ROGUSE-805425 format. One record per residue (C-alpha): residue in one letter; x, y, z. Coordinates in Angstrom, 2 decimals, always signed. Example, Ala and Ser with C-alpha at 12.3 -4.5 7.8 and 13.67 -1.06 7.14 Angstrom:
BEGIN
(site "a",(+12.30,-4.50,+7.80))
(site "s",(+13.67,-1.06,+7.14))
END
This chain:
BEGIN
(site "m",(+9.55,-44.95,+55.43))
(site "k",(+11.77,-42.78,+53.23))
(site "r",(+9.66,-43.78,+50.24))
(site "l",(+6.52,-42.64,+52.07))
(site "l",(+8.15,-39.28,+52.84))
(site "l",(+9.21,-38.87,+49.20))
(site "a",(+5.67,-39.62,+48.04))
(site "a",(+4.26,-37.02,+50.43))
(site "l",(+6.66,-34.36,+49.20))
(site "m",(+5.87,-35.19,+45.57))
(site "l",(+2.15,-34.80,+46.32))
(site "l",(+2.83,-31.51,+48.10))
(site "f",(+4.58,-29.88,+45.14))
(site "s",(+2.36,-31.42,+42.48))
(site "s",(-0.72,-29.94,+44.17))
(site "v",(+0.47,-26.35,+43.67))
(site "p",(-0.83,-24.92,+40.37))
(site "a",(+1.94,-23.68,+38.09))
(site "l",(+1.97,-20.56,+35.94))
(site "a",(+1.82,-21.32,+32.23))
(site "a",(+1.17,-19.69,+28.87))
(site "f",(-2.40,-19.25,+27.70))
(site "q",(-4.02,-22.61,+26.93))
(site "q",(-7.43,-22.24,+25.34))
(site "e",(-8.85,-25.50,+26.69))
(site "q",(-8.63,-24.21,+30.28))
(site "w",(-11.28,-21.48,+29.78))
(site "q",(-14.97,-22.39,+29.92))
(site "f",(-16.51,-19.44,+28.04))
(site "f",(-15.66,-16.86,+25.42))
(site "k",(-17.12,-13.87,+23.59))
(site "e",(-16.10,-12.48,+20.24))
(site "i",(-15.09,-8.83,+19.84))
(site "r",(-14.70,-6.73,+16.70))
(site "a",(-12.60,-3.57,+16.78))
(site "q",(-12.93,-0.85,+14.13))
(site "k",(-10.03,+1.47,+14.99))
(site "n",(-6.34,+1.41,+15.80))
(site "g",(-5.24,+2.31,+19.31))
(site "f",(-6.48,+1.96,+22.85))
(site "t",(-10.06,+0.70,+23.09))
(site "l",(-12.52,+0.10,+25.93))
(site "i",(-14.29,-3.27,+26.07))
(site "t",(-17.48,-3.50,+28.12))
(site "t",(-18.21,-6.34,+30.49))
(site "d",(-21.62,-7.67,+31.48))
(site "k",(-23.45,-10.02,+33.82))
(site "d",(-22.20,-13.10,+31.91))
(site "i",(-18.56,-12.12,+32.34))
(site "l",(-18.94,-10.98,+35.94))
(site "g",(-20.87,-14.09,+36.90))
(site "h",(-18.41,-16.60,+35.40))
(site "s",(-15.13,-14.88,+36.38))
(site "h",(-13.06,-14.10,+39.43))
(site "k",(-14.34,-11.12,+41.40))
(site "g",(-11.42,-8.99,+40.25))
(site "l",(-11.66,-10.30,+36.65))
(site "g",(-8.14,-11.68,+36.94))
(site "d",(-8.93,-14.82,+34.91))
(site "l",(-9.81,-12.93,+31.70))
(site "r",(-7.62,-13.40,+28.64))
(site "l",(-7.85,-11.53,+25.34))
(site "t",(-6.48,-13.08,+22.13))
(site "a",(-6.15,-11.99,+18.52))
(site "e",(-7.14,-14.13,+15.53))
(site "d",(-3.60,-15.53,+15.29))
(site "g",(-3.71,-16.64,+18.94))
(site "r",(-1.53,-13.84,+20.35))
(site "e",(-2.40,-12.84,+23.89))
(site "i",(-3.35,-9.14,+24.05))
(site "p",(-2.57,-7.25,+27.31))
(site "y",(-5.53,-5.60,+29.02))
(site "q",(-6.23,-3.64,+32.17))
(site "v",(-9.47,-3.60,+34.16))
(site "v",(-10.58,+0.04,+34.54))
(site "r",(-13.50,+1.57,+36.37))
(site "q",(-15.24,+4.90,+36.11))
(site "e",(-13.09,+7.70,+37.51))
(site "r",(-14.45,+9.46,+40.56))
(site "p",(-14.63,+13.26,+40.70))
(site "k",(-11.34,+14.93,+41.62))
(site "e",(-11.21,+17.50,+44.38))
(site "d",(-8.87,+20.48,+44.73))
(site "l",(-8.63,+22.22,+48.12))
(site "y",(-7.37,+25.82,+48.33))
(site "p",(-5.98,+27.60,+51.41))
(site "v",(-7.95,+30.77,+52.17))
(site "t",(-7.72,+33.72,+54.52))
(site "i",(-10.74,+35.31,+56.21))
(site "i",(-10.66,+39.09,+55.85))
(site "n",(-13.17,+41.88,+56.51))
(site "l",(-15.13,+39.94,+59.12))
(site "l",(-17.95,+42.27,+60.20))
(site "t",(-20.85,+41.56,+62.59))
(site "l",(-23.89,+43.88,+62.49))
(site "a",(-27.26,+43.75,+64.22))
(site "d",(-28.96,+41.76,+61.46))
(site "s",(-26.09,+40.13,+59.57))
(site "t",(-22.55,+38.81,+59.59))
(site "s",(-20.28,+39.50,+56.62))
(site "l",(-16.93,+37.90,+55.86))
(site "t",(-14.66,+37.77,+52.82))
(site "l",(-12.49,+34.82,+51.79))
(site "d",(-9.22,+35.57,+49.98))
(site "l",(-7.86,+32.75,+47.76))
(site "s",(-4.61,+34.76,+47.22))
(site "k",(-4.90,+34.88,+43.39))
(site "p",(-7.59,+34.90,+40.68))
(site "g",(-8.12,+32.13,+38.16))
(site "l",(-8.53,+29.22,+40.62))
(site "l",(-11.68,+27.31,+39.71))
(site "h",(-13.89,+26.54,+42.74))
(site "n",(-17.49,+25.53,+43.42))
(site "q",(-17.84,+24.87,+47.14))
(site "i",(-17.22,+26.62,+50.46))
(site "v",(-17.19,+24.72,+53.75))
(site "l",(-17.43,+26.78,+56.94))
(site "d",(-16.09,+25.80,+60.36))
(site "i",(-18.96,+26.94,+62.60))
(site "k",(-18.67,+26.46,+66.39))
(site "n",(-22.21,+27.11,+67.63))
(site "s",(-23.61,+24.66,+70.19))
(site "e",(-27.21,+25.86,+69.78))
(site "d",(-29.43,+25.16,+66.78))
(site "y",(-29.60,+27.74,+64.00))
(site "l",(-31.05,+28.41,+60.54))
(site "r",(-29.54,+31.26,+58.49))
(site "d",(-29.95,+32.59,+54.93))
(site "v",(-26.71,+33.33,+53.05))
(site "l",(-25.92,+35.60,+50.09))
(site "l",(-22.75,+34.64,+48.21))
(site "e",(-20.83,+37.08,+45.99))
(site "g",(-17.53,+37.04,+44.09))
(site "s",(-14.93,+39.64,+43.11))
(site "n",(-11.41,+39.85,+41.68))
(site "d",(-10.54,+43.28,+43.17))
(site "n",(-12.44,+43.25,+46.51))
(site "r",(-14.42,+46.29,+45.34))
(site "t",(-16.81,+45.25,+42.54))
(site "w",(-19.01,+42.30,+43.44))
(site "s",(-21.14,+39.87,+41.41))
(site "a",(-23.81,+37.62,+42.87))
(site "v",(-22.89,+33.91,+42.81))
(site "t",(-25.92,+32.59,+44.69))
(site "l",(-28.84,+34.78,+45.67))
(site "k",(-29.94,+32.56,+48.54))
(site "d",(-28.63,+29.49,+50.32))
(site "k",(-28.99,+28.21,+53.86))
(site "l",(-26.87,+27.09,+56.79))
(site "f",(-28.48,+25.13,+59.61))
(site "y",(-27.72,+22.99,+62.64))
(site "v",(-30.00,+20.76,+64.73))
(site "p",(-28.14,+19.16,+67.65))
(site "p",(-26.51,+16.78,+67.93))
(site "d",(-25.46,+15.96,+64.35))
(site "i",(-27.81,+17.42,+61.71))
(site "k",(-25.74,+20.12,+60.04))
(site "k",(-25.36,+21.95,+56.74))
(site "n",(-22.27,+24.17,+56.77))
(site "n",(-21.36,+24.01,+53.07))
(site "l",(-22.35,+26.22,+50.13))
(site "s",(-22.27,+24.79,+46.59))
(site "y",(-22.45,+26.92,+43.46))
(site "t",(-21.71,+27.03,+39.73))
(site "p",(-17.92,+26.89,+39.18))
(site "a",(-16.34,+30.35,+39.50))
(site "s",(-12.78,+31.74,+39.45))
(site "f",(-13.07,+34.85,+41.65))
(site "r",(-10.19,+35.59,+44.00))
(site "y",(-12.51,+36.96,+46.69))
(site "m",(-15.73,+35.34,+47.91))
(site "r",(-18.02,+37.36,+50.21))
(site "l",(-20.65,+35.74,+52.42))
(site "t",(-23.45,+37.78,+53.98))
(site "i",(-25.27,+35.73,+56.63))
(site "d",(-28.70,+37.08,+57.61))
(site "c",(-29.06,+36.82,+61.41))
(site "k",(-32.29,+38.87,+61.73))
(site "g",(-31.63,+39.85,+65.31))
(site "k",(-30.50,+36.37,+66.35))
(site "k",(-27.15,+35.43,+67.84))
(site "p",(-24.34,+35.68,+65.24))
(site "l",(-22.63,+32.50,+64.09))
(site "n",(-19.20,+31.75,+65.49))
(site "i",(-17.14,+31.13,+62.33))
(site "n",(-13.61,+29.88,+63.05))
(site "g",(-12.44,+29.05,+59.54))
(site "a",(-13.35,+28.15,+55.98))
(site "r",(-12.24,+25.91,+53.11))
(site "v",(-12.74,+26.51,+49.40))
(site "k",(-12.84,+23.48,+47.09))
(site "y",(-13.36,+22.47,+43.51))
(site "s",(-15.01,+19.12,+42.88))
(site "s",(-14.77,+18.22,+39.21))
(site "p",(-17.83,+16.52,+37.73))
(site "v",(-17.51,+13.21,+35.90))
(site "e",(-18.14,+13.98,+32.24))
(site "n",(-20.26,+11.75,+30.02))
(site "f",(-21.16,+9.42,+32.86))
(site "t",(-24.67,+8.62,+33.94))
(site "p",(-24.90,+5.60,+36.24))
(site "a",(-27.40,+2.98,+35.13))
(site "l",(-29.94,+1.20,+37.29))
(site "l",(-28.32,-2.16,+38.01))
(site "p",(-30.32,-5.38,+37.65))
(site "q",(-31.78,-6.27,+41.02))
(site "t",(-33.13,-9.79,+40.97))
(site "q",(-34.52,-9.82,+44.50))
(site "k",(-35.46,-7.36,+47.20))
(site "e",(-36.39,-7.95,+50.81))
(site "k",(-37.24,-5.47,+53.58))
(site "r",(-37.81,-6.03,+57.28))
(site "t",(-37.73,-4.01,+60.51))
(site "d",(-36.32,-5.49,+63.69))
(site "p",(-38.89,-4.77,+66.45))
(site "k",(-36.17,-4.67,+69.15))
(site "t",(-33.74,-2.25,+67.51))
(site "n",(-36.22,-0.49,+65.18))
(site "i",(-33.66,-0.80,+62.37))
(site "t",(-35.06,-1.36,+58.89))
(site "e",(-32.94,-3.69,+56.77))
(site "i",(-33.25,-3.61,+52.97))
(site "f",(-31.58,-6.51,+51.12))
(site "i",(-30.79,-6.36,+47.40))
(site "d",(-29.44,-9.18,+45.23))
(site "l",(-27.58,-7.89,+42.16))
(site "g",(-27.33,-11.39,+40.69))
(site "t",(-23.52,-11.38,+40.61))
(site "a",(-20.53,-9.72,+42.25))
(site "g",(-18.20,-7.29,+40.50))
(site "y",(-20.41,-4.31,+39.64))
(site "q",(-19.11,-0.88,+40.54))
(site "v",(-21.87,+0.58,+42.69))
(site "d",(-21.89,+4.34,+42.15))
(site "q",(-24.83,+5.32,+44.34))
(site "i",(-27.90,+4.09,+46.18))
(site "n",(-31.14,+6.08,+46.00))
(site "l",(-33.46,+5.67,+49.00))
(site "l",(-36.87,+6.97,+48.00))
(site "s",(-39.66,+7.81,+50.43))
(site "g",(-42.89,+9.77,+50.01))
(site "l",(-42.66,+11.08,+53.58))
(site "e",(-41.30,+14.48,+54.65))
(site "n",(-39.49,+16.03,+57.62))
(site "f",(-37.25,+13.14,+58.60))
(site "n",(-33.53,+12.60,+59.11))
(site "r",(-32.17,+9.06,+59.44))
(site "l",(-28.72,+7.47,+59.64))
(site "v",(-28.20,+4.83,+56.94))
(site "e",(-25.37,+2.28,+56.79))
(site "i",(-24.61,+0.43,+53.55))
(site "y",(-23.00,-3.03,+53.55))
(site "e",(-21.87,-5.44,+50.81))
(site "s",(-21.35,-9.21,+50.82))
(site "d",(-20.53,-12.09,+48.48))
(site "d",(-22.56,-14.68,+50.40))
(site "a",(-25.22,-12.67,+52.34))
(site "r",(-23.65,-13.91,+55.60))
(site "e",(-20.46,-11.90,+56.15))
(site "w",(-20.94,-8.17,+55.55))
(site "s",(-18.48,-5.28,+55.03))
(site "l",(-19.37,-1.64,+55.65))
(site "m",(-19.28,+0.52,+52.50))
(site "a",(-20.67,+3.85,+53.72))
(site "s",(-22.46,+5.59,+56.56))
(site "e",(-24.55,+8.65,+55.65))
(site "r",(-27.72,+10.48,+56.62))
(site "i",(-30.76,+10.87,+54.40))
(site "y",(-33.30,+13.61,+55.02))
(site "h",(-36.22,+15.51,+53.55))
(site "y",(-37.27,+18.85,+55.06))
(site "r",(-40.29,+20.73,+53.78))
(site "w",(-42.17,+23.61,+55.34))
(site "e",(-43.33,+27.04,+54.28))
(site "g",(-40.47,+28.91,+52.65))
(site "y",(-37.96,+26.08,+52.89))
(site "q",(-37.24,+22.69,+51.32))
(site "s",(-34.10,+20.53,+51.38))
(site "q",(-33.58,+16.88,+50.53))
(site "n",(-30.85,+14.26,+50.34))
(site "n",(-31.80,+10.68,+49.46))
(site "i",(-28.65,+9.64,+47.59))
(site "i",(-25.68,+7.86,+49.16))
(site "k",(-22.54,+7.99,+46.99))
(site "l",(-20.32,+4.91,+46.97))
(site "g",(-18.12,+4.48,+43.88))
(site "q",(-16.89,+1.05,+44.98))
(site "a",(-16.72,-2.46,+43.59))
(site "s",(-19.36,-4.53,+45.35))
(site "g",(-20.22,-8.08,+46.20))
(site "r",(-23.36,-9.72,+44.94))
(site "y",(-25.50,-8.54,+47.86))
(site "i",(-26.20,-5.03,+49.16))
(site "k",(-27.78,-4.27,+52.53))
(site "a",(-29.04,-0.87,+53.70))
(site "e",(-29.71,-0.42,+57.43))
(site "v",(-31.96,+2.54,+58.25))
(site "h",(-31.71,+3.57,+61.93))
(site "n",(-35.16,+4.77,+62.94))
(site "q",(-34.41,+5.25,+66.66))
(site "d",(-37.77,+6.09,+68.28))
(site "s",(-39.45,+7.28,+65.08))
(site "p",(-41.77,+5.04,+63.06))
(site "p",(-40.08,+3.15,+60.19))
(site "l",(-40.00,+4.84,+56.80))
(site "d",(-41.56,+3.30,+53.72))
(site "i",(-38.39,+3.27,+51.59))
(site "e",(-37.70,+1.98,+48.09))
(site "a",(-34.00,+1.32,+47.38))
(site "q",(-32.46,+1.63,+43.91))
(site "v",(-28.83,+0.74,+43.17))
(site "y",(-27.01,+2.56,+40.34))
(site "g",(-23.62,+1.80,+38.85))
(site "e",(-21.86,+0.12,+35.96))
(site "s",(-19.79,-2.88,+34.91))
(site "p",(-16.02,-2.41,+34.77))
(site "k",(-14.36,-2.06,+31.36))
(site "l",(-11.19,-3.50,+29.85))
(site "l",(-8.57,-1.20,+28.33))
(site "a",(-6.55,-2.75,+25.48))
(site "s",(-4.57,-1.61,+22.45))
(site "l",(-6.31,-3.09,+19.39))
(site "s",(-6.19,-2.95,+15.61))
(site "p",(-9.20,-3.38,+13.31))
(site "g",(-10.17,-7.03,+13.38))
(site "k",(-11.62,-9.88,+15.38))
(site "y",(-10.64,-10.78,+18.95))
(site "t",(-11.76,-13.33,+21.52))
(site "l",(-12.33,-12.65,+25.22))
(site "w",(-11.91,-15.81,+27.32))
(site "y",(-13.17,-16.19,+30.88))
(site "g",(-14.21,-18.82,+33.41))
(site "n",(-10.95,-20.42,+34.57))
(site "p",(-10.98,-21.01,+38.35))
(site "r",(-7.30,-22.04,+38.34))
(site "s",(-5.83,-19.03,+36.53))
(site "a",(-3.78,-16.31,+38.22))
(site "e",(-4.11,-12.61,+37.47))
(site "p",(-1.79,-11.62,+34.61))
(site "l",(+0.89,-8.95,+35.06))
(site "y",(+1.13,-6.78,+31.96))
(site "d",(+3.21,-3.63,+31.43))
(site "l",(-0.09,-1.84,+30.80))
(site "t",(-0.78,-2.01,+34.55))
(site "q",(+2.00,+0.51,+35.18))
(site "f",(+0.75,+3.29,+32.88))
(site "s",(-2.94,+2.71,+32.14))
(site "h",(-3.88,+5.54,+34.53))
(site "l",(-2.10,+8.02,+32.22))
(site "i",(-4.40,+7.28,+29.27))
(site "n",(-7.33,+9.66,+28.73))
(site "r",(-10.30,+7.36,+28.30))
(site "s",(-12.97,+10.01,+27.58))
(site "a",(-12.65,+9.81,+23.76))
(site "l",(-11.75,+6.14,+23.29))
(site "e",(-13.83,+3.78,+21.19))
(site "t",(-16.01,+1.44,+23.24))
(site "v",(-16.86,-2.01,+21.90))
(site "t",(-19.36,-4.54,+23.23))
(site "p",(-18.60,-8.27,+23.06))
(site "g",(-21.00,-10.66,+21.35))
(site "p",(-23.11,-13.33,+23.04))
(site "e",(-21.59,-15.81,+25.47))
(site "q",(-20.39,-19.10,+23.97))
(site "a",(-19.27,-22.29,+25.69))
(site "n",(-15.75,-23.41,+24.81))
(site "p",(-16.15,-26.81,+23.08))
(site "s",(-12.52,-27.73,+23.83))
(site "y",(-12.77,-26.97,+27.54))
(site "e",(-11.21,-29.62,+29.75))
(site "e",(-12.31,-29.47,+33.36))
(site "r",(-9.37,-29.44,+35.71))
(site "i",(-9.06,-29.90,+39.42))
(site "s",(-10.76,-27.05,+41.27))
(site "p",(-8.92,-24.62,+43.58))
(site "q",(-10.89,-25.98,+46.53))
(site "t",(-9.74,-29.50,+45.80))
(site "t",(-6.20,-28.27,+45.26))
(site "r",(-6.20,-26.60,+48.67))
(site "l",(-7.55,-29.76,+50.33))
(site "l",(-4.87,-31.91,+48.71))
(site "l",(-2.19,-29.39,+49.63))
(site "n",(-3.32,-29.30,+53.27))
(site "a",(-3.47,-33.09,+53.39))
(site "a",(+0.02,-33.36,+51.89))
(site "v",(+1.46,-30.90,+54.41))
(site "i",(-0.14,-32.76,+57.32))
(site "l",(+1.02,-36.12,+55.99))
(site "a",(+4.57,-34.86,+55.47))
(site "a",(+4.64,-33.41,+59.01))
(site "v",(+3.40,-36.71,+60.48))
(site "v",(+5.97,-38.74,+58.56))
(site "i",(+8.85,-36.42,+59.47))
(site "g",(+7.77,-36.45,+63.12))
(site "f",(+7.59,-40.23,+63.06))
(site "i",(+11.14,-40.48,+61.62))
(site "i",(+12.51,-38.05,+64.25))
(site "l",(+10.81,-39.96,+67.05))
(site "k",(+12.14,-43.27,+65.71))
(site "n",(+15.70,-41.92,+65.54))
(site "m",(+15.48,-40.54,+69.09))
(site "r",(+14.32,-43.90,+70.42))
(site "s",(+17.06,-45.68,+68.48))
(site "r",(+19.74,-43.43,+69.98))
(site "s",(+18.43,-43.78,+73.52))
(site "s",(+18.49,-47.57,+73.28))
(site "q",(+22.14,-47.66,+72.17))
END
């Protein structure tokens, strides 16, 4: 019996994969890379790498010609940064045909490009706005000649004003009421959202699309297969030739098209009538995604929209310090653990905007690859070993208890 217990414990510990140095024969695929400069370099990934690697790309290994393992860090496109400034409302004045208010940012030189108003009106409204800037609260320059604020109960609202980046200390808003009830403005926020330079998201490969509308819920579901997981989905464009609609859209992602996780919930709309037009058909995401994307368009009691969905984004990149020469990127090892390099601790400090970007060559199969036991099989053996060990130990305890009671 003791021998059986020993065998179970040996199986238990032998089933757990051990960490080891890089062994080339454990990776199924590789791509060759040639660097031209010294210093930090960005290496692009593609559908081959994403499709044959862990979702987080933790099984990648980068080696030099002499076999040295080169540290790397998976990096993704940086999202726009946002600065929020405290402001004070001064010179609030309500006249018969307009409301005027001035926002004081306390000092000049702060770059800003958006104002968000806290408006507490329960009734619908549509107002034109003139936006001006000044550094002395006396001489004013036009920032936007005409923008609009509107509200359609219960949740269709535009209470923000966007404009070309400015650095005025004072921002004056003149809201044209034209004899209507003035807006009840309780507060305001001034922000600066920095654009992402030199980044234009690409249309991701979409191998399959499917669209259907549930007749009971009147929800239109649009399914998109990206072919592999791991892309960073920057935005989804929902295109329709119709006008004057406003619909709630929920975006989900999944690895298997069965279990779905919510990525975003946003409204799309297109208004067009004489003297006015406004449209939003883009949902921003900026997230790593599974292989499948699903958009649910809530039509409520309106007829379904004829919508075409387009997914934009990019593949993640690898950041590594290289010298001119040839390197090999290995991938496709289901047993490998994610490496822990020092680079992980400081990669965010490196300005990537001017770094050289290199593209790996075509995918090649590793001729020395030796197939090992899969993680699924390892887990099954581990579970079986644990169960067997528990049964044996329980049997020994029960046997000892019976032996004592009989004495």
